[in-house]
C-alpha positions in Angstrom: -28.8 -11.5 2.1 -27.5 -7.9 2.8 -29.8 -5.0 2.7 -29.5 -4.6 -1.1 -30.6 -8.2 -1.6 -27.1 -9.5 -2.7 -26.4 -12.9 -1.2 -23.9 -12.9 1.7 -20.6 -14.5 0.9 -17.6 -15.6 2.9 -14.5 -13.8 1.6 -11.0 -15.1 2.6 -8.1 -12.7 2.0 -4.6 -14.3 2.0 -2.0 -11.7 2.7 1.5 -11.9 4.2 0.8 -9.0 6.8 -1.8 -7.0 8.5 -2.0 -3.4 9.5 -0.7 -4.2 13.0 2.5 -5.6 11.7 5.7 -3.4 12.0 6.3 -4.0 8.3 2.8 -3.3 7.1 2.1 -0.4 4.6 -0.3 0.9 2.2 -1.1 -2.6 0.8 -2.3 -3.7 4.3 -4.4 -0.5 4.7 -6.1 -1.2 1.5 -7.0 -4.8 2.3 -8.2 -3.9 5.7 -10.5 -0.9 4.4 -11.7 -3.1 1.6 -12.5 -5.9 4.0 -14.4 -3.6 6.3 -16.4 -2.2 3.4 -17.4 -5.8 2.5 -18.5 -6.5 6.1 -20.7 -3.4 6.0 -22.3 -4.6 2.7 -23.4 -7.8 4.5 -20.5 -10.2 3.8 -18.3 -12.4 6.2 -14.7 -11.6 5.7 -11.6 -13.4 7.1 -7.9 -12.1 6.8 -5.3 -14.9 7.1 -1.8 -13.4 7.5 1.5 -14.0 9.4 1.9 -13.8 13.2 4.3 -11.2 14.6 5.6 -10.0 17.9 3.4 -7.0 18.1 0.2 -9.0 17.4 -2.3 -10.2 19.8 -4.2 -13.5 19.4 -6.4 -14.0 16.4 -9.6 -12.0 16.7 -11.9 -9.6 15.1 -11.0 -6.1 14.1 -13.1 -2.9 14.5 -14.5 -3.2 11.1 -15.8 -6.8 11.8 -13.0 -8.6 9.9 -11.9 -12.0 11.4 -8.1 -12.1 11.5 -6.2 -15.5 11.6 -2.5 -15.3 12.2 -0.6 -18.4 11.1 3.2 -18.8 10.6 5.9 -16.0 10.1 7.3 -13.9 7.4 8.4 -16.8 5.2 6.2 -19.6 6.5 2.8 -17.8 6.3 2.4 -19.3 2.6 2.6 -22.9 3.7 0.7 -22.3 7.0 -2.1 -20.7 4.8 -2.3 -23.7 2.6 -2.4 -26.2 5.4 -5.0 -24.3 7.3 -7.1 -23.8 4.3 -6.9 -27.8 3.5 -7.7 -28.6 7.0 -10.9 -26.5 6.6 -11.8 -28.4 3.5 -11.8 -31.6 5.5 -13.9 -29.9 8.2 -11.2 -29.1 10.7 -9.6 -25.9 12.2 -10.9 -22.2 12.0 -12.1 -22.7 8.4 -13.8 -26.1 9.1 -17.5 -26.8 9.8 -17.4 -25.7 13.5 -15.4 -22.7 12.8 -15.8 -19.7 10.3 -16.7 -22.2 7.5 -15.3 -22.7 4.0 -15.0 -19.5 1.9 -17.0 -18.6 -1.1 -14.1 -16.6 -2.5 -10.4 -16.5 -1.9 -8.5 -13.2 -2.6 -4.9 -14.1 -3.0 -2.8 -11.1 -2.4 0.4 -11.4 -4.4 3.0 -9.3 -2.9 5.7 -10.5 -5.3 5.2 -14.1 -4.0 1.6 -15.3 -4.3 -0.1 -17.9 -2.1 -0.7 -20.3 -5.0 -4.4 -20.7 -4.0 -5.7 -22.0 -7.3 -3.8 -25.3 -6.5 -5.8 -26.0 -3.2 -8.7 -23.6 -3.0 -11.5 -25.4 -4.9 -13.3 -22.2 -4.8 -13.1 -19.0 -7.2 -9.8 -17.2 -6.6 -9.0 -13.5 -7.2 -5.5 -12.4 -7.6 -5.0 -9.0 -6.0 -1.6 -7.3 -7.3 -0.8 -3.9 -6.2 2.1 -3.6 -8.6 4.6 -5.5 -10.4 8.0 -6.0 -8.6 10.4 -6.0 -11.5 12.6 -3.1 -10.1 12.2 -4.3 -6.3 13.6 -7.7 -6.6 17.3 -6.9 -7.2 17.1 -4.0 -4.7 16.0 -6.2 -1.8 17.6 -9.5 -2.6 20.8 -10.9 -3.9 21.0 -12.0 -7.6 19.9 -15.6 -7.2 16.9 -14.9 -5.1 15.9 -12.1 -7.3 16.1 -14.1 -10.4 13.9 -16.8 -8.6 11.4 -14.2 -7.3 11.1 -12.5 -10.6 10.6 -15.9 -12.5 7.8 -16.8 -9.9 6.1 -13.5 -10.3 6.4 -12.9 -13.9 6.2 -16.4 -15.4 4.9 -18.9 -12.9 2.2 -17.0 -11.3 0.9 -15.6 -14.6 0.3 -19.3 -15.8 -1.0 -20.5 -12.5 -3.6 -17.8 -12.3 -4.5 -18.0 -16.0 -8.1 -18.7 -15.2 -8.6 -16.1 -12.4 -9.6 -12.6 -12.4 -7.1 -10.0 -11.3 -7.6 -6.8 -9.3 -5.1 -4.0 -9.2 -5.1 -0.4 -7.9 -4.1 1.8 -10.9 -4.0 1.7 -14.7 -0.2 1.8 -14.5 -0.2 -1.7 -12.7 -2.9 -3.0 -15.1 -0.7 -2.2 -18.1 2.3 -3.9 -16.2 0.4 -7.1 -15.8 -0.8 -7.0 -19.4 2.7 -6.9 -20.4 3.4 -10.0 -18.5 0.6 -12.0 -20.3 -2.4 -11.4 -18.3 -5.4 -10.7 -20.4 -6.4 -7.0 -19.9 -10.1 -8.1 -19.8 -9.4 -10.1 -16.7 -8.0 -7.2 -14.9 -10.3 -4.9 -12.7 -8.8 -1.6 -11.5 -10.2 -0.7 -8.0 -8.1 2.3 -6.6 -7.6 3.3 -3.0 -9.8 5.5 -1.2 -8.6 8.5 1.0 -8.0 7.8 4.7 -10.1 10.1 6.8 -8.5 13.1 8.3 -8.1 12.4 12.0 -7.7 15.9 13.4 -8.4 19.6 13.0 -6.3 21.7 10.5 -3.0 22.5 11.8 -0.5 25.5 11.0 2.6 24.7 8.9 6.0 24.8 10.5 7.4 28.3 10.8 10.7 26.9 9.1 10.8 25.2 5.7 10.0 21.5 6.3 9.8 18.2 4.2 8.2 14.9 5.0 8.8 11.3 4.0 6.0 8.9 5.2 6.2 5.2 4.8 8.1 1.9 5.5 11.9 2.3 5.8 13.0 -0.2 3.2 15.5 0.1 0.3 13.0 0.5 -2.5 11.5 3.6 -0.8 14.8 5.5 -1.6 14.6 7.7 1.4 18.2 8.3 0.5 17.2 10.7 -2.2 15.4 12.8 0.3 18.5 13.0 2.5 20.7 13.9 -0.4 18.2 16.7 -1.3 18.3 18.0 2.2 22.1 18.0 2.0 21.9 19.9 -1.1 19.6 22.7 0.1 20.7 23.3 3.8 23.4 25.8 2.6 20.7 28.1 1.3 18.0 26.9 3.8 19.6 26.5 7.1 16.5 26.0 8.9 15.5 23.1 6.7 14.0 20.0 8.4 13.1 16.7 7.1 10.8 14.3 9.1 11.1 10.6 8.3 7.9 9.1 9.6 7.8 5.3 9.7 9.8 2.3 10.8 11.6 -0.5 9.0 14.9 -2.5 8.9 16.5 0.1 6.8 16.6 2.8 9.5 20.3 2.3 10.5 21.7 2.8 7.0 19.6 5.9 6.6 20.9 7.3 10.0 24.5 6.5 8.9 24.0 8.4 5.7 22.8 11.3 7.7 25.9 11.3 9.6 28.1 11.0 6.6 26.2 14.0 4.8 26.4 16.1 7.9 22.6 16.7 8.2 21.9 14.7 11.4 20.4 17.8 13.1 18.1 18.6 10.2 16.6 15.0 9.9 14.1 13.7 12.5 13.2 10.1 12.5 9.9 9.5 14.3 9.6 5.6 14.2 6.1 4.3 14.3 3.6 7.1 14.5 -0.1 7.0 15.6 -2.8 8.2 13.3 -3.1 11.5 15.3 0.8 11.9 14.9 0.5 11.2 11.3 -2.1 13.9 10.8 0.2 16.4 12.6 3.2 15.7 10.4 1.2 15.7 7.2 -0.5 19.0 8.0 2.5 20.8 9.3 5.0 19.9 6.4 5.5 22.4 3.5 6.0 19.4 1.1 5.7 15.7 1.2 8.3 13.7 -0.8 7.8 10.3 -2.4 11.2 9.2 -3.8 10.0 5.6 -4.0 11.2 3.5 -6.9 7.7 1.8 -7.5 4.2 2.3 -5.9 1.0 0.4 -7.0 -1.0 3.6 -6.3 0.7 6.1 -3.9 -1.5 6.2 -0.8 0.8 8.6 1.2 0.3 11.0 -1.8 -3.4 11.0 -1.2 -3.0 11.0 2.6 -0.7 14.2 2.1 -3.2 15.7 -0.2 -6.1 15.3 2.2 -4.0 17.7 4.4 -3.5 20.2 1.7 0.2 19.1 1.4 1.4 18.6 -2.2 3.9 15.9 -3.1 7.2 15.5 -5.4 7.4 12.0 -6.8 9.1 10.2 -9.7 7.0 10.1 -13.0 8.1 6.4 -13.6 7.2 5.0 -10.1 3.9 3.3 -11.2 0.6 4.5 -9.9 1.9 7.7 -8.3 1.2 9.4 -11.5 -2.5 8.5 -10.9 -2.5 9.5 -7.3 -1.8 13.1 -8.3 -2.2 15.6 -11.1 1.2 16.7 -12.3 1.8 20.5 -12.0 -1.6 20.9 -10.2 -1.5 18.8 -7.0 2.2 18.1 -6.9 5.0 17.5 -9.3 6.5 14.4 -11.2 10.2 14.4 -12.1 12.4 12.2 -14.1 15.6 12.0 -12.2 17.2 12.9 -8.8 18.6 16.3 -10.0 15.2 17.4 -11.2 13.9 16.0 -7.9 16.1 18.5 -5.9 15.5 21.3 -8.1 11.7 21.1 -8.0 11.9 20.7 -4.2 14.0 23.8 -4.1 11.5 25.7 -6.2 8.4 24.8 -4.4 10.0 25.6 -1.0 10.7 29.1 -2.3 7.3 29.7 -3.9 4.6 30.2 -1.2 2.0 31.1 -3.7 2.5 28.1 -6.0 3.0 25.6 -3.1 -0.3 26.7 -1.5 -2.3 26.6 -4.6 -1.1 23.2 -5.3 -2.1 22.1 -1.6 -5.7 23.5 -2.3 -5.8 21.4 -5.5 -4.6 18.5 -3.9 -7.3 18.7 -1.2 -9.9 18.8 -3.9 -8.2 15.9 -5.8 -8.1 13.8 -2.8 -12.0 14.1 -2.0 -12.6 12.2 -5.4 -11.5 8.9 -3.8 -13.6 7.4 -1.2 -13.4 4.0 0.5 -17.2 3.6 0.3 -17.1 3.8 -3.5 -13.9 1.5 -3.6 -15.7 -1.0 -1.3 -18.8 -1.0 -3.5 -16.5 -1.7 -6.6 -15.0 -4.6 -4.9 -18.3 -5.9 -3.7 -19.5 -6.0 -7.4 -16.5 -8.0 -8.2 -17.3 -10.4 -5.3 -20.8 -10.8 -6.6 -19.6 -11.5 -10.2 -17.0 -13.9 -9.1 -19.3 -16.0 -6.8 -22.3 -16.1 -9.0 -24.1 -19.5 -8.8 -26.3 -21.0 -11.5 -30.0 -20.6 -10.7 
């Protein structure tokens, strides 16, 4: 039992990455924070994810979450199933002499699910940040894109038909319902706001923009680069900071060269939490040109530093991470994106007012509240007859 009298449960998260993975992003932050809140509530939590070059051995996070690393980017799904099945027979880390069999499995479906209902023998919750309809053809060739979309939109919906779903925004809930998931089986548990890791810092003396996140095609950093190219003629001191790492960095650098804006763009690579605070606090504006986001964690991270964001209206949960025309701006196309960035850079009064409103808006979302909502879901999913 925890301090509230709720029975302690062992919750297993199956996710392809963790926050130490170079390709980790907002999805991994969400899972790690939720898991830590569940531990604080008295539950035992295990995360099974892929191994990677930057990772140490399996161990326990600062939040008390046990991490098991099995397989790689593509083999983690099969290794997760084998590890779980070994545990059912009493062997391995999930066996009787290890962490023990889970009471609940949270299958994190990042386009490709772990197919946990086929082998878990326990309640399964499907956690979907957003539907990947638009991303499949951007990241993969036509054959793999069609296969991936068929798995996500047809096979998974049927495989998880008896499971509850969790997602992070009403936009993602609506998308899942369109695929055939009954709306009453979907719980919305939004992100919290990451803690501010440093004191207030001054803005840069020159106009500055920030893109924060993984460098992958569907984040569409190219739009931010083309915006800079459009504006440097009238704003010769304009700087764009691209904070993050990913396999798409080389094409982005090549585009900077072709646009003639190399001296106006700074690629930081991986940044620490302190460095992230510095770039979020000093930028005049944050840009989220992403094609799709389940929520828009970087928008709220920027808001917590009083930095407004410009993003695309159709990009899923971003419309819920901000209040349009109050804490940032939502646009419909690239031309409007560039125009609104130009306007906000030139309007100090409006930009600062948006930043103040963004700070107040971010304070509404706490990880404690998010964790409590998820803990309620764990309790309902694992209720046992008296």
